[in-house]
N, C-alpha and C positions, 0 to 999 in steps of 0.2 A: 726947486730944491727941497726934499722930504724933510718934514720937521722932525722926523727919527732918522738919523742917518744910519742906523744899524740894519734897516731893512733894504735887502739886495735883492738881484733879480731871482736868485734861488733856494736863499735861505736869509737868516737874520745874524749879523756878524758886526761886533765894534769893541771898542776900547773898554775896559773897566776902570773906572765907573762911570766915566762922563758919556758915553754912548750907549752902553748897556749897564744895567744895575738891578737891584732885587725889585724895585719899583715898577720898572718897565717889564721885567719878566713876570712879575703878578698879572699886570694888565695885559700881557700876551696870553697867558693863561685864559683869563675870562673871555679875551677878544677871540681866541681859539674856538672855544665851545659857543659863544653866542654866533660864529661863523659857521662851523660845522655841523652844531646841533649833534655834535658825537656824544654818546652815553659812556663808552668804555675806552679808555687809552692807554698804551704802553708808553713809557717815561724811563729815561736814563740819561746818563752824562758821562763824561770823557773823564782823563786824569788832573784836568787842569785845577789849581789851587781854587780859583773861584767857581768851579763848576757845582759843588754841592750845594752852596749858598743859593745861586741862580736856580737851580734845579728845585730846591725847595719852595722858593718864592714862585716858580711856574706852578708846582703842585698844589699850593695853595689857591691860586688863580684858578685852576682849572677845578678844583674840589667846590670852591665857593661859586662856581658857575654849576654846579651839581653833576660834574663828570667824575665816575669811578676811575681811579687809577690803579694800574697795575706796575710797579715799580720793579726795573730789573737792575738798579743800581749802577755801579762803575762798568763799563761797557764799550763797545765800538757800534757805530752807526749802522752797520748791515746787522747787528743784532736787536736794534730795534725796527727795522726793516722785515727781518724775518719774523720776531715776536708778534708786529702787527698783525701779517698775515696769517702764520701759522696758528694762532691762538684765536683768529677771528675777531679782531680788536676793530673800533669804530675809526681810528688813528694812533699815530705815534709821533714822540717829539724826542729829539736827541740834543740834549744839550753839549756844544761842541764847537770849537773854533779850529779844528783841523790842526794844519801846520801854521796857522798863524802866530806871531809873537806872543810870549807867556800872558801879556797884559790884554789879550782879546779875549773874549768868548763870544757864544753865539747859539742859534738854534736850527736845526733841520726837522720839516715837518712833512709826513706823509698822511694819506687820509686810508680808507680802508684798501686792503690788498696791498698795502704798500706804494700806493700810487702817490707820486710827488705833488707838492704843493708849491708852486712857484709865483712868481709876481702877477704873472695873466691868470692864475687859476685859485687865487685865493689870497697871497700876500698882502697885496693891494689894499683887500677889503682888511683884512688884519690889522694893517697899519692904521686904516682911517677909525677902526674902532677904539684901537690904543689912543688914538689922539683925541678921541670924543671923551674918553674916560667916564662914560656913562653906564654904569652896571647896577642893576636892581639886584635886591638880596632875592636870592633862590630860596623855592619851597624847603627843599632839604640838601644838606650839604653831601657831597659825594663820598666815596670812601676810599681808603687807600689799602694797598694789598701788594705783598712781596710776592714777585713771580719769578720762581726759579726755571729759567729757560735754557740756560746754556748745555745742559746734557741733548735736549732735542734739536738744538743749533747744530752741535757737535756732530751727531748723527746726520744731519741733512747735508752740511757740507763735505763728509765723507763718503756720501754716496756718488760722489763724482768720480771716484777711484774705486781698485781694490787694492786694499792696503796690503794683503798677501802678494801681491806681485810687485811692490814695491822694493827697488833694490836698497841696500844697505848704504843710502848715499850720506857723507858728511855735508852737514848745511850750517852756514853762519846765518844766524839769524839776528837783526839789528831791529829792535822795537822802538829806539830812539827815547826810551824811557816813557813811551806812550803805552797803550792799551793791548798791543799785540802781544806780550809777553804771556799774559794771562792764558789766553785762548792757545797759542803754541803750546804751552805746558801741559793742556788737555789734550791736544792732539798728539802730543808726543807718544802717549800711552799706546797708540794703535799703530805705530809705525817703526819699521826698524831702522829709522835713520838715527843718526848722530848730530843733536844740535849744539852749536858753538853760540852759547847766548851773550850778547854783549849789549850793553846800555838797556838790560832786560827789565830791571825793576820800575815800575810805572811810579813816576816822580815829576809831578806837576809844576816842580821849579825848574826843568829840563837843565840838569847839571852839565849836560852834554851837547847844549843847544837844542834849538827849536827842531822837533823832528820833522823835516821836510828834506829828504833824499835828493830832490831835485837841486838843493845847492850843493855845487861842487866840494866845496869843503866837508860837507856832511857825509860825502860818500866815502871818503878816506878810511874811517875806522872800520868799515865793512871790508874794502878792498884790501887793506893791511891783514886783517885777520884771516881773510881767505888765504892769502900767501904763509901766513904764519901757520896755521893748522892744514895747510894742503888742502882745502875744502875742495868740494866738487861744485859747489855753486855758493852765491850769498843772496840774502834776501834781506829788504830793508822797508819799514811802512811808514805812513805819516802817523800823526796822534792819535787820530780815530780810526786809523788801519781801513781805511775804504779804498786805499790804494796800495799796490805791493809793485816794488821796484827790484829789479833782476840784477846780479852781476855773475859773470862766468867763472871759471876756475883759475882764470889769471887775474881777477880781481877787475876785469872790463865791466863798466856798466852798460847795460844793454838798454837801449832805447824802447820806451813802450810801445813805439810803430810796430817793430819786429814781434813783439810778444802777443799783438793782434793777430798776426798770420799763424803764430804757433798755437793759439787757443783754438782758431778757426778750424786749424788743421785736425786738432784732438777731437773736435765734433764730427767734420765732414768725414774723417776716416770712419767713424763709427755708422755712418749713412742713415742717421737718426732723422734730422732734419736738414734743409740745404741752405737757408736763409742766414746771411750774417749782416749786420747793420754797423757801419762805421762811420766817423767823422770825416770831413773833406780837407783836412790839412795836409795829410799825406795818405796818399791811397793806390800806389802802384804795385807795391809788394802784397798788400792785402787782396786786390782784386786778382793778382796773378795766382797767389795760393787757392783762394777761394773757387775761382773758375777752373783751377786745373784739377780740382777734386769734385768738379760737378756741380759746385754750388752758385749761389747768386748773391753778388754783393750788393748792397744797399746802401746809397751815400744819406746821411741825416746830418743836418745842424749839428754842431757840438753842444754839449751840455746835456746833465743827465736826464732832465725832465724831457728834451727833445728825443734822445737816444731811447728812452725808455718808452715814450708814446709811439715813436715808429716800429720798435720792436714788438709790441703788443697789436699793431695794425698788421703787420706781416708775420706774425706769429714766427718771429726769427728765433732761433735757438741760443743764438749769443750775438753781443754788441761790444764792441771795442772802441776805446778813444786812445789816442797818443799820449794823452795824460796821463796813462796809466788807470783809468777808470774801465772797469770790465763788468758787463752785466750778461744775466743767466736768466733763460726762460724759466727753468725748474727751480730758480732760486728767486720767484715771484717778479722776476724781470728786474730785479735790483742789482746794483753792484756790490762786489766783494773783492777784499784785498787777501781773502784765505784760498777761495776757490783757484784763482789763476795759478799759485804755486804748485797746489796739489795736482792741477793737470798738468804742469810742466814737468815736474818729477816723476809722473805718470808716464807721460811721452819719453823720456830719457831712460826711465826702466825697461818699457817696452820694445824701445829701438837700440838699446844698448849704446846711445849717443850721450854725449855731454852736450851741456846748453851751448857751446859755441858751435859745435858740429850742427845744431838744429838750426841755429841763426844766421851763421857765417855765408850760406849763399843767397839768402836774401838780403843781407848788408852790402855783399858784392855788387848783386843785381841792381840794387835800390839806393845808393848811398845818399844819407840825408844832411841837412845842415844843422839839425837839433832847431827846436824855437829859439828865435832871436827876436826880444823885446826892444822896441825903439821909440823914446819918449818925442813925441810930437807936440805942435800946437793945434794943429787943424788936421786930425785923423782922416775926415771925409774928404778934405782936399789932397792929402797925400795920396790917398787910394784913387781918387779920380785921375790925377796925374799919372801913376803907375799904370792904370788902365789905357789911358792916352798914349802912352808911350809903347805898350806891347800889344794892344789889342791887333793891331793891324797885321802884325806877322804870326799871331797865334793861330793854334790849330782848333782850339776851343777854349771858350769862356763860362765861367760855372759861377753863380751866385748863390749858392746853397747857404754859405755861410762865409760872409766876407766876401773876397774877390779871388777865384783861383783861374789861374790862365795856364793852358798846357800847351807845349811844343812837341814837336817830335821825340827829343832827347831829355828835355827838362821841362819841369813844371813848378809853379809856386801857388802858395796859399797867403792872402794876407788880410787879416782880422783886426777890428778894433776891440779894445779891451771895454767891458762894461762898467768898469769902475774907476779907470785912472786915462790920463792921456797917454797913451801906449798903442803903437800897432804892433801885432805879433807876425813874424814872416817865417815860414817854412819853404824849404826849397829841396827838390831831389831830382835826381837824373836816372837816367837808364843805363847804368853799369859804367859812369864816366865821373868819378869822384873829382879829378880836376875841373870839369866844366861845371859841376854842382858847386865847386869852391868859386868859381869866378862868378857865376852868376848871382851867389850869393853877394859877394862882395859888390858887384854892381848894382845889385838891388839897394844894398845897404848905402853905397854913395848916393845914388839917386834921392833916397829917403832923406838923407842928410842934407843934402843940397836944396831941398824944398822945405826943411821943416821950420 
């Protein structure tokens, strides 16, 4: 068990103040520089009430260890990624807890060129140094500088579309009182669209609930506003807006899985590059879209560090996860919650189709269960039991991430959570929704009987 429970597989995240506080944040700053030897870093924070204090303590530690800091203030995670690479920094740190409850905070770390730092590539060593807390006085304290990045960032993400060719769409945007609203206000200047803004003002007290559109109850305000204002589509973000969620003109929530196919289509139809990386939880729609357009679909273990690494190896133009993380080669292989919706409204405008018309065929051909979380006592035992039950009749078994078992007409993936006693299942079929639902129920029953 880690001494510091806030250190996770891909980032740092914990309750304020018992798991993460200004003392730990200060030590993290010193440890990060001692580990990385970075000379200049970008730092910023989300809208949480605790974020400025945590960020200030982090910056003190970074400077006391001799690093020069370029502060971009309140921002989204992708703005740290952008600024690190665009301004040729040695690394970047974002203070955020994304969609976690409001009494949480955390940090995300990248090195040069916005390459992610995860447990296997540095976080474990940073945690060890934080625990030792043995930092010597450095020769000179680092400087602190304000960095005005946003104009360059907006210019970069707008490169993905031709604003003059965008139709005058009416779009409901729900920032969830997170950071997305400030960026939407800047993008709005360049588009002919009408934005209906709800929960728009940044507010770290989260008066309308934690910004997590995956929660069913959090989708209702967006869906209701779409119907009320007769909008063409709706968009919602998590707190640090590195994920974007879509609703069609009927207020129907569109699973992130089908958005992967749309974004792959937007690149492959331009014939720029033909490699697309995707996670293994749901795959058939993505493979169908990519291969029908002459592309190559490449499967990777889920998680941003794995997806980004594989994209760099393959020189992939785009990578997508069904969790609504979307990665772009020309955005330094980083994920963005703004580029996806720009590409989707560009597709809608160029084809003269609604969002529903763009996704309905994929949803019909490959119906899905949606991710189902099951609390279990012994996750490895449950997964072995499922493998024993289904492997003898399976067409294919795959262990890229958890266990995927495919049959002629349906398939499923089951994975263990990194942080809790939970397994996650996803089921899809080939055009047979009753079969998908029956198999989902069957899997759930097997898991419950063995838990």
